[in-house]
VMD Tcl script that builds the backbone (N, CA, C; Angstrom):
set m [mol new atoms 426]
animate dup $m
set s [atomselect $m all]
$s set {name element resname resid chain x y z} {
  {N N MET 1 A -17.783 -12.414 6.737}
  {CA C MET 1 A -16.681 -11.468 6.679}
  {C C MET 1 A -16.207 -11.343 5.226}
  {N N ALA 2 A -16.096 -10.123 4.762}
  {CA C ALA 2 A -15.638 -9.881 3.388}
  {C C ALA 2 A -14.142 -10.175 3.295}
  {N N GLU 3 A -13.765 -10.756 2.200}
  {CA C GLU 3 A -12.360 -11.068 1.984}
  {C C GLU 3 A -11.594 -9.831 1.518}
  {N N VAL 4 A -10.325 -9.822 1.796}
  {CA C VAL 4 A -9.446 -8.790 1.256}
  {C C VAL 4 A -9.306 -9.091 -0.231}
  {N N LYS 5 A -9.433 -8.073 -1.080}
  {CA C LYS 5 A -9.243 -8.303 -2.516}
  {C C LYS 5 A -7.790 -8.678 -2.762}
  {N N GLU 6 A -7.582 -9.546 -3.726}
  {CA C GLU 6 A -6.226 -9.959 -4.087}
  {C C GLU 6 A -5.474 -8.731 -4.615}
  {N N PRO 7 A -4.409 -8.282 -3.936}
  {CA C PRO 7 A -3.712 -7.059 -4.353}
  {C C PRO 7 A -3.194 -7.096 -5.794}
  {N N CYS 8 A -2.851 -8.281 -6.295}
  {CA C CYS 8 A -2.365 -8.347 -7.681}
  {C C CYS 8 A -3.475 -7.977 -8.673}
  {N N SER 9 A -4.751 -8.055 -8.226}
  {CA C SER 9 A -5.850 -7.651 -9.111}
  {C C SER 9 A -6.080 -6.137 -9.054}
  {N N LEU 10 A -5.444 -5.462 -8.102}
  {CA C LEU 10 A -5.645 -4.024 -7.913}
  {C C LEU 10 A -4.631 -3.174 -8.676}
  {N N LEU 11 A -3.491 -3.767 -9.012}
  {CA C LEU 11 A -2.404 -3.003 -9.617}
  {C C LEU 11 A -1.608 -3.911 -10.545}
  {N N SER 12 A -1.349 -3.443 -11.769}
  {CA C SER 12 A -0.638 -4.278 -12.738}
  {C C SER 12 A 0.872 -4.061 -12.669}
  {N N GLY 13 A 1.601 -5.080 -13.069}
  {CA C GLY 13 A 3.051 -4.959 -13.178}
  {C C GLY 13 A 3.426 -3.876 -14.175}
  {N N GLU 14 A 2.606 -3.733 -15.214}
  {CA C GLU 14 A 2.853 -2.709 -16.225}
  {C C GLU 14 A 2.815 -1.300 -15.613}
  {N N ALA 15 A 1.829 -1.052 -14.733}
  {CA C ALA 15 A 1.717 0.258 -14.079}
  {C C ALA 15 A 2.938 0.533 -13.206}
  {N N VAL 16 A 3.383 -0.490 -12.476}
  {CA C VAL 16 A 4.576 -0.340 -11.634}
  {C C VAL 16 A 5.793 -0.067 -12.511}
  {N N GLY 17 A 5.916 -0.813 -13.602}
  {CA C GLY 17 A 7.037 -0.630 -14.525}
  {C C GLY 17 A 7.114 0.785 -15.069}
  {N N LYS 18 A 5.945 1.342 -15.442}
  {CA C LYS 18 A 5.913 2.719 -15.948}
  {C C LYS 18 A 6.375 3.695 -14.871}
  {N N ALA 19 A 5.934 3.485 -13.641}
  {CA C ALA 19 A 6.268 4.402 -12.542}
  {C C ALA 19 A 7.761 4.425 -12.257}
  {N N ILE 20 A 8.422 3.273 -12.414}
  {CA C ILE 20 A 9.846 3.196 -12.056}
  {C C ILE 20 A 10.757 3.047 -13.278}
  {N N SER 21 A 10.171 3.157 -14.489}
  {CA C SER 21 A 10.937 3.051 -15.744}
  {C C SER 21 A 11.714 1.738 -15.859}
  {N N VAL 22 A 11.018 0.635 -15.574}
  {CA C VAL 22 A 11.593 -0.700 -15.737}
  {C C VAL 22 A 10.635 -1.500 -16.615}
  {N N GLU 23 A 11.170 -2.099 -17.683}
  {CA C GLU 23 A 10.345 -2.894 -18.598}
  {C C GLU 23 A 10.053 -4.271 -18.009}
  {N N GLY 24 A 8.902 -4.818 -18.372}
  {CA C GLY 24 A 8.593 -6.220 -18.066}
  {C C GLY 24 A 8.423 -6.539 -16.592}
  {N N VAL 25 A 7.868 -5.617 -15.814}
  {CA C VAL 25 A 7.635 -5.903 -14.398}
  {C C VAL 25 A 6.508 -6.926 -14.283}
  {N N THR 26 A 6.715 -7.931 -13.448}
  {CA C THR 26 A 5.712 -8.979 -13.238}
  {C C THR 26 A 5.263 -8.944 -11.776}
  {N N SER 27 A 4.115 -9.561 -11.517}
  {CA C SER 27 A 3.607 -9.607 -10.148}
  {C C SER 27 A 3.242 -11.035 -9.791}
  {N N LYS 28 A 3.350 -11.335 -8.499}
  {CA C LYS 28 A 2.895 -12.627 -7.996}
  {C C LYS 28 A 2.412 -12.440 -6.565}
  {N N PRO 29 A 1.388 -13.207 -6.164}
  {CA C PRO 29 A 0.888 -13.074 -4.802}
  {C C PRO 29 A 1.995 -13.338 -3.788}
  {N N GLY 30 A 2.033 -12.493 -2.770}
  {CA C GLY 30 A 2.991 -12.658 -1.679}
  {C C GLY 30 A 2.278 -13.267 -0.479}
  {N N PRO 31 A 2.904 -13.171 0.695}
  {CA C PRO 31 A 2.304 -13.777 1.883}
  {C C PRO 31 A 1.033 -13.049 2.351}
  {N N SER 32 A 0.154 -13.815 2.976}
  {CA C SER 32 A -1.040 -13.263 3.629}
  {C C SER 32 A -0.827 -13.416 5.129}
  {N N GLN 33 A -1.360 -12.487 5.897}
  {CA C GLN 33 A -1.239 -12.640 7.340}
  {C C GLN 33 A -2.391 -11.963 8.062}
  {N N THR 34 A -2.606 -12.399 9.295}
  {CA C THR 34 A -3.628 -11.818 10.146}
  {C C THR 34 A -2.964 -11.392 11.440}
  {N N ASP 35 A -3.267 -10.179 11.884}
  {CA C ASP 35 A -2.718 -9.667 13.133}
  {C C ASP 35 A -3.803 -9.771 14.197}
  {N N PRO 36 A -3.617 -10.656 15.195}
  {CA C PRO 36 A -4.660 -10.831 16.205}
  {C C PRO 36 A -4.866 -9.590 17.073}
  {N N VAL 37 A -3.862 -8.724 17.172}
  {CA C VAL 37 A -3.963 -7.539 18.019}
  {C C VAL 37 A -4.905 -6.500 17.420}
  {N N ASN 38 A -4.659 -6.095 16.161}
  {CA C ASN 38 A -5.492 -5.035 15.567}
  {C C ASN 38 A -6.536 -5.594 14.601}
  {N N LYS 39 A -6.655 -6.916 14.540}
  {CA C LYS 39 A -7.616 -7.599 13.674}
  {C C LYS 39 A -7.364 -7.324 12.190}
  {N N GLY 40 A -6.138 -6.965 11.847}
  {CA C GLY 40 A -5.802 -6.706 10.455}
  {C C GLY 40 A -5.602 -7.999 9.690}
  {N N GLN 41 A -6.266 -8.085 8.543}
  {CA C GLN 41 A -6.113 -9.241 7.660}
  {C C GLN 41 A -5.510 -8.710 6.368}
  {N N SER 42 A -4.268 -9.118 6.066}
  {CA C SER 42 A -3.627 -8.527 4.891}
  {C C SER 42 A -3.223 -9.568 3.860}
  {N N LYS 43 A -3.205 -9.103 2.623}
  {CA C LYS 43 A -2.698 -9.880 1.491}
  {C C LYS 43 A -1.702 -8.989 0.774}
  {N N THR 44 A -0.689 -9.603 0.171}
  {CA C THR 44 A 0.320 -8.818 -0.535}
  {C C THR 44 A 0.507 -9.321 -1.957}
  {N N CYS 45 A 1.070 -8.442 -2.781}
  {CA C CYS 45 A 1.448 -8.759 -4.151}
  {C C CYS 45 A 2.872 -8.239 -4.325}
  {N N VAL 46 A 3.763 -9.105 -4.774}
  {CA C VAL 46 A 5.170 -8.740 -4.935}
  {C C VAL 46 A 5.459 -8.494 -6.414}
  {N N PHE 47 A 6.125 -7.360 -6.700}
  {CA C PHE 47 A 6.466 -6.981 -8.073}
  {C C PHE 47 A 7.958 -7.162 -8.303}
  {N N SER 48 A 8.301 -7.739 -9.468}
  {CA C SER 48 A 9.704 -7.959 -9.814}
  {C C SER 48 A 9.976 -7.451 -11.218}
  {N N GLY 49 A 11.185 -6.939 -11.416}
  {CA C GLY 49 A 11.593 -6.459 -12.732}
  {C C GLY 49 A 13.090 -6.262 -12.756}
  {N N GLY 50 A 13.687 -6.427 -13.916}
  {CA C GLY 50 A 15.125 -6.243 -14.031}
  {C C GLY 50 A 15.906 -7.192 -13.138}
  {N N GLY 51 A 15.341 -8.374 -12.875}
  {CA C GLY 51 A 16.048 -9.379 -12.091}
  {C C GLY 51 A 15.997 -9.171 -10.585}
  {N N LYS 52 A 15.184 -8.219 -10.111}
  {CA C LYS 52 A 15.095 -8.031 -8.662}
  {C C LYS 52 A 13.684 -7.598 -8.262}
  {N N GLU 53 A 13.413 -7.699 -6.961}
  {CA C GLU 53 A 12.134 -7.253 -6.429}
  {C C GLU 53 A 12.092 -5.729 -6.485}
  {N N VAL 54 A 11.002 -5.167 -7.010}
  {CA C VAL 54 A 10.905 -3.711 -7.142}
  {C C VAL 54 A 9.795 -3.123 -6.267}
  {N N GLY 55 A 9.166 -3.956 -5.461}
  {CA C GLY 55 A 8.160 -3.436 -4.553}
  {C C GLY 55 A 7.093 -4.449 -4.227}
  {N N ALA 56 A 6.221 -4.054 -3.292}
  {CA C ALA 56 A 5.114 -4.904 -2.882}
  {C C ALA 56 A 3.925 -4.035 -2.529}
  {N N LEU 57 A 2.747 -4.519 -2.884}
  {CA C LEU 57 A 1.496 -3.848 -2.554}
  {C C LEU 57 A 0.799 -4.702 -1.507}
  {N N ALA 58 A 0.373 -4.079 -0.421}
  {CA C ALA 58 A -0.367 -4.798 0.618}
  {C C ALA 58 A -1.725 -4.142 0.815}
  {N N ALA 59 A -2.744 -4.969 0.973}
  {CA C ALA 59 A -4.090 -4.484 1.293}
  {C C ALA 59 A -4.484 -5.146 2.606}
  {N N THR 60 A -4.817 -4.323 3.601}
  {CA C THR 60 A -5.177 -4.830 4.923}
  {C C THR 60 A -6.550 -4.315 5.313}
  {N N ARG 61 A -7.428 -5.260 5.682}
  {CA C ARG 61 A -8.771 -4.900 6.162}
  {C C ARG 61 A -8.810 -5.124 7.670}
  {N N TYR 62 A -9.396 -4.157 8.370}
  {CA C TYR 62 A -9.509 -4.239 9.828}
  {C C TYR 62 A -10.951 -4.533 10.207}
  {N N GLU 63 A -11.379 -5.778 9.939}
  {CA C GLU 63 A -12.745 -6.243 10.211}
  {C C GLU 63 A -13.000 -6.167 11.722}
  {N N GLY 64 A -14.087 -5.508 12.112}
  {CA C GLY 64 A -14.427 -5.449 13.531}
  {C C GLY 64 A -13.656 -4.383 14.298}
  {N N ASN 65 A -12.805 -3.625 13.621}
  {CA C ASN 65 A -12.044 -2.547 14.253}
  {C C ASN 65 A -12.660 -1.252 13.730}
  {N N LYS 66 A -13.072 -0.363 14.610}
  {CA C LYS 66 A -13.783 0.841 14.191}
  {C C LYS 66 A -12.856 2.041 13.956}
  {N N VAL 67 A -11.606 1.788 13.642}
  {CA C VAL 67 A -10.647 2.865 13.400}
  {C C VAL 67 A -11.047 3.650 12.145}
  {N N THR 68 A -10.833 4.967 12.157}
  {CA C THR 68 A -11.159 5.800 11.002}
  {C C THR 68 A -9.914 5.990 10.133}
  {N N PRO 69 A -10.102 6.347 8.855}
  {CA C PRO 69 A -8.933 6.628 8.015}
  {C C PRO 69 A -8.022 7.688 8.645}
  {N N ALA 70 A -8.601 8.734 9.220}
  {CA C ALA 70 A -7.786 9.788 9.837}
  {C C ALA 70 A -6.954 9.226 10.992}
  {N N GLU 71 A -7.548 8.326 11.778}
  {CA C GLU 71 A -6.813 7.711 12.898}
  {C C GLU 71 A -5.694 6.804 12.389}
  {N N MET 72 A -5.955 6.080 11.295}
  {CA C MET 72 A -4.907 5.209 10.739}
  {C C MET 72 A -3.717 6.048 10.276}
  {N N ILE 73 A -3.990 7.138 9.566}
  {CA C ILE 73 A -2.912 7.998 9.056}
  {C C ILE 73 A -2.174 8.661 10.221}
  {N N ALA 74 A -2.915 9.144 11.223}
  {CA C ALA 74 A -2.283 9.766 12.392}
  {C C ALA 74 A -1.367 8.775 13.109}
  {N N SER 75 A -1.782 7.526 13.203}
  {CA C SER 75 A -0.981 6.496 13.863}
  {C C SER 75 A 0.330 6.261 13.115}
  {N N ILE 76 A 0.259 6.205 11.783}
  {CA C ILE 76 A 1.479 6.016 10.981}
  {C C ILE 76 A 2.398 7.216 11.160}
  {N N LYS 77 A 1.825 8.420 11.119}
  {CA C LYS 77 A 2.647 9.631 11.266}
  {C C LYS 77 A 3.350 9.668 12.629}
  {N N THR 78 A 2.681 9.149 13.664}
  {CA C THR 78 A 3.277 9.106 14.999}
  {C C THR 78 A 4.472 8.152 15.026}
  {N N LYS 79 A 4.343 7.019 14.316}
  {CA C LYS 79 A 5.378 5.981 14.342}
  {C C LYS 79 A 6.530 6.257 13.386}
  {N N LYS 80 A 6.298 7.006 12.317}
  {CA C LYS 80 A 7.310 7.196 11.272}
  {C C LYS 80 A 7.728 8.656 11.190}
  {N N ALA 81 A 8.917 8.957 11.690}
  {CA C ALA 81 A 9.428 10.338 11.647}
  {C C ALA 81 A 9.552 10.785 10.192}
  {N N GLY 82 A 9.148 12.003 9.928}
  {CA C GLY 82 A 9.277 12.548 8.579}
  {C C GLY 82 A 8.167 12.161 7.630}
  {N N ALA 83 A 7.169 11.433 8.118}
  {CA C ALA 83 A 6.044 11.046 7.258}
  {C C ALA 83 A 5.259 12.292 6.858}
  {N N VAL 84 A 4.875 12.352 5.582}
  {CA C VAL 84 A 4.114 13.501 5.085}
  {C C VAL 84 A 2.783 13.026 4.503}
  {N N GLU 85 A 1.748 13.826 4.728}
  {CA C GLU 85 A 0.436 13.467 4.180}
  {C C GLU 85 A 0.429 13.691 2.679}
  {N N VAL 86 A -0.299 12.823 1.978}
  {CA C VAL 86 A -0.403 12.878 0.523}
  {C C VAL 86 A -1.866 13.145 0.178}
  {N N PRO 87 A -2.168 14.297 -0.443}
  {CA C PRO 87 A -3.563 14.607 -0.767}
  {C C PRO 87 A -4.066 13.804 -1.969}
  {N N GLY 88 A -5.381 13.568 -1.991}
  {CA C GLY 88 A -6.013 12.994 -3.174}
  {C C GLY 88 A -5.922 11.493 -3.340}
  {N N VAL 89 A -5.447 10.781 -2.315}
  {CA C VAL 89 A -5.357 9.317 -2.406}
  {C C VAL 89 A -6.160 8.730 -1.243}
  {N N GLY 90 A -7.205 7.952 -1.573}
  {CA C GLY 90 A -8.046 7.368 -0.539}
  {C C GLY 90 A -8.717 8.445 0.297}
  {N N GLU 91 A -8.991 8.125 1.559}
  {CA C GLU 91 A -9.585 9.090 2.487}
  {C C GLU 91 A -8.507 9.683 3.385}
  {N N GLY 92 A -7.270 9.416 3.051}
  {CA C GLY 92 A -6.115 9.895 3.793}
  {C C GLY 92 A -4.932 9.045 3.375}
  {N N ALA 93 A -3.771 9.671 3.196}
  {CA C ALA 93 A -2.598 8.899 2.783}
  {C C ALA 93 A -1.347 9.555 3.347}
  {N N VAL 94 A -0.289 8.749 3.464}
  {CA C VAL 94 A 0.966 9.230 4.026}
  {C C VAL 94 A 2.141 8.548 3.302}
  {N N TYR 95 A 3.230 9.302 3.144}
  {CA C TYR 95 A 4.443 8.798 2.477}
  {C C TYR 95 A 5.600 8.948 3.458}
  {N N TYR 96 A 6.444 7.919 3.530}
  {CA C TYR 96 A 7.640 8.010 4.372}
  {C C TYR 96 A 8.716 7.080 3.837}
  {N N THR 97 A 9.944 7.361 4.224}
  {CA C THR 97 A 11.058 6.495 3.809}
  {C C THR 97 A 11.788 5.963 5.029}
  {N N GLU 98 A 12.396 4.816 4.822}
  {CA C GLU 98 A 13.352 4.249 5.765}
  {C C GLU 98 A 14.669 4.429 5.020}
  {N N PRO 99 A 15.427 5.515 5.307}
  {CA C PRO 99 A 16.605 5.852 4.502}
  {C C PRO 99 A 17.532 4.660 4.272}
  {N N GLY 100 A 17.907 4.510 2.991}
  {CA C GLY 100 A 18.802 3.423 2.617}
  {C C GLY 100 A 18.114 2.104 2.361}
  {N N THR 101 A 16.817 2.022 2.642}
  {CA C THR 101 A 16.125 0.751 2.412}
  {C C THR 101 A 14.852 0.903 1.591}
  {N N THR 102 A 13.784 1.476 2.186}
  {CA C THR 102 A 12.496 1.479 1.498}
  {C C THR 102 A 11.783 2.829 1.567}
  {N N ALA 103 A 10.834 2.981 0.659}
  {CA C ALA 103 A 9.878 4.090 0.681}
  {C C ALA 103 A 8.500 3.449 0.725}
  {N N THR 104 A 7.576 4.079 1.443}
  {CA C THR 104 A 6.231 3.539 1.596}
  {C C THR 104 A 5.205 4.637 1.388}
  {N N LEU 105 A 4.143 4.320 0.665}
  {CA C LEU 105 A 2.993 5.209 0.574}
  {C C LEU 105 A 1.785 4.368 0.979}
  {N N ALA 106 A 1.114 4.791 2.050}
  {CA C ALA 106 A -0.041 4.056 2.574}
  {C C ALA 106 A -1.269 4.946 2.515}
  {N N ALA 107 A -2.385 4.373 2.081}
  {CA C ALA 107 A -3.637 5.112 1.988}
  {C C ALA 107 A -4.729 4.369 2.747}
  {N N ALA 108 A -5.563 5.126 3.442}
  {CA C ALA 108 A -6.648 4.558 4.224}
  {C C ALA 108 A -7.988 4.895 3.573}
  {N N LYS 109 A -8.920 3.950 3.675}
  {CA C LYS 109 A -10.241 4.140 3.094}
  {C C LYS 109 A -11.204 3.174 3.780}
  {N N ILE 110 A -12.453 3.580 3.907}
  {CA C ILE 110 A -13.479 2.662 4.402}
  {C C ILE 110 A -14.064 1.961 3.174}
  {N N VAL 111 A -13.959 0.626 3.135}
  {CA C VAL 111 A -14.458 -0.157 2.003}
  {C C VAL 111 A -15.526 -1.115 2.535}
  {N N GLY 112 A -16.755 -0.918 2.081}
  {CA C GLY 112 A -17.842 -1.791 2.539}
  {C C GLY 112 A -18.014 -1.731 4.055}
  {N N GLY 113 A -17.779 -0.555 4.643}
  {CA C GLY 113 A -17.926 -0.393 6.084}
  {C C GLY 113 A -16.728 -0.855 6.898}
  {N N VAL 114 A -15.678 -1.327 6.222}
  {CA C VAL 114 A -14.505 -1.851 6.926}
  {C C VAL 114 A -13.286 -0.963 6.668}
  {N N PRO 115 A -12.597 -0.526 7.743}
  {CA C PRO 115 A -11.378 0.260 7.546}
  {C C PRO 115 A -10.343 -0.576 6.780}
  {N N THR 116 A -9.773 0.021 5.748}
  {CA C THR 116 A -8.823 -0.680 4.878}
  {C C THR 116 A -7.600 0.200 4.659}
  {N N LEU 117 A -6.434 -0.415 4.701}
  {CA C LEU 117 A -5.185 0.299 4.443}
  {C C LEU 117 A -4.510 -0.368 3.245}
  {N N VAL 118 A -4.181 0.429 2.228}
  {CA C VAL 118 A -3.487 -0.073 1.047}
  {C C VAL 118 A -2.130 0.611 1.020}
  {N N SER 119 A -1.063 -0.178 0.961}
  {CA C SER 119 A 0.264 0.442 0.974}
  {C C SER 119 A 1.174 -0.199 -0.075}
  {N N TYR 120 A 2.038 0.641 -0.627}
  {CA C TYR 120 A 3.061 0.171 -1.570}
  {C C TYR 120 A 4.408 0.453 -0.935}
  {N N VAL 121 A 5.247 -0.568 -0.883}
  {CA C VAL 121 A 6.603 -0.427 -0.356}
  {C C VAL 121 A 7.555 -0.723 -1.500}
  {N N GLY 122 A 8.456 0.222 -1.766}
  {CA C GLY 122 A 9.425 0.047 -2.841}
  {C C GLY 122 A 10.793 0.526 -2.393}
  {N N PRO 123 A 11.757 0.561 -3.312}
  {CA C PRO 123 A 13.099 1.035 -2.981}
  {C C PRO 123 A 13.046 2.493 -2.512}
  {N N ASP 124 A 13.952 2.880 -1.631}
  {CA C ASP 124 A 13.887 4.228 -1.053}
  {C C ASP 124 A 14.049 5.346 -2.078}
  {N N LYS 125 A 14.474 5.021 -3.301}
  {CA C LYS 125 A 14.589 6.060 -4.330}
  {C C LYS 125 A 13.233 6.381 -4.980}
  {N N MET 126 A 12.212 5.579 -4.677}
  {CA C MET 126 A 10.877 5.868 -5.213}
  {C C MET 126 A 10.316 7.092 -4.504}
  {N N THR 127 A 9.904 8.071 -5.292}
  {CA C THR 127 A 9.377 9.303 -4.728}
  {C C THR 127 A 7.877 9.191 -4.483}
  {N N GLN 128 A 7.381 10.125 -3.712}
  {CA C GLN 128 A 5.943 10.216 -3.457}
  {C C GLN 128 A 5.204 10.333 -4.790}
  {N N GLU 129 A 5.771 11.112 -5.728}
  {CA C GLU 129 A 5.127 11.320 -7.030}
  {C C GLU 129 A 5.063 10.036 -7.849}
  {N N MET 130 A 6.057 9.149 -7.688}
  {CA C MET 130 A 6.046 7.874 -8.406}
  {C C MET 130 A 5.017 6.912 -7.795}
  {N N MET 131 A 4.892 6.961 -6.473}
  {CA C MET 131 A 4.058 5.989 -5.768}
  {C C MET 131 A 2.586 6.365 -5.694}
  {N N ALA 132 A 2.275 7.663 -5.591}
  {CA C ALA 132 A 0.883 8.086 -5.384}
  {C C ALA 132 A -0.069 7.525 -6.450}
  {N N PRO 133 A 0.283 7.589 -7.765}
  {CA C PRO 133 A -0.660 7.043 -8.758}
  {C C PRO 133 A -0.871 5.535 -8.603}
  {N N LEU 134 A 0.152 4.810 -8.172}
  {CA C LEU 134 A 0.023 3.362 -7.994}
  {C C LEU 134 A -0.944 3.048 -6.847}
  {N N VAL 135 A -0.734 3.725 -5.718}
  {CA C VAL 135 A -1.593 3.469 -4.556}
  {C C VAL 135 A -3.013 3.958 -4.837}
  {N N LYS 136 A -3.135 5.100 -5.510}
  {CA C LYS 136 A -4.474 5.627 -5.857}
  {C C LYS 136 A -5.223 4.614 -6.719}
  {N N GLN 137 A -4.538 4.052 -7.721}
  {CA C GLN 137 A -5.176 3.062 -8.600}
  {C C GLN 137 A -5.641 1.860 -7.777}
  {N N ALA 138 A -4.797 1.396 -6.872}
  {CA C ALA 138 A -5.146 0.219 -6.058}
  {C C ALA 138 A -6.284 0.519 -5.093}
  {N N VAL 139 A -6.255 1.695 -4.454}
  {CA C VAL 139 A -7.315 2.079 -3.518}
  {C C VAL 139 A -8.644 2.207 -4.264}
  {N N ASP 140 A -8.620 2.869 -5.411}
  {CA C ASP 140 A -9.837 3.079 -6.181}
  {C C ASP 140 A -10.432 1.769 -6.680}
  {N N ALA 141 A -9.605 0.739 -6.835}
  {CA C ALA 141 A -10.065 -0.565 -7.323}
  {C C ALA 141 A -10.658 -1.434 -6.204}
  {N N GLN 142 A -10.545 -0.999 -4.945}
  {CA C GLN 142 A -11.042 -1.791 -3.817}
  {C C GLN 142 A -12.524 -2.024 -3.901}
}
mol reanalyze $m
mol bondsrecalc $m
mol representation Tube
mol addrep $m
């Protein structure tokens, strides 16, 4: 079974800092988890700057699950009201906010024959335009 790439190797703190106009953003590996239901194996990278957490990048591989990128995006859109598709990132991507808390941009791609979802979660003031280049860079690095 192929391992999930370490998300901190997919996206630099510097790139996140540029996107949100915060100097000196750093990254450190966050928690890893496996979901026995959907066979998702995820790793995260947490970004900090200006004395607070400014977001997290998660990469999840669905080993043994034959879900397509289109199905992954459709599933997110069903669960998240107001989710909008984002063109040009991965094989399908979607952006949504949880008002007052977070914004998320998730992109789906088949990597080495395995469905993979890469998502960035940041403060709800982060726009789709700020997040798309970050997620695109991480997806392309898979």
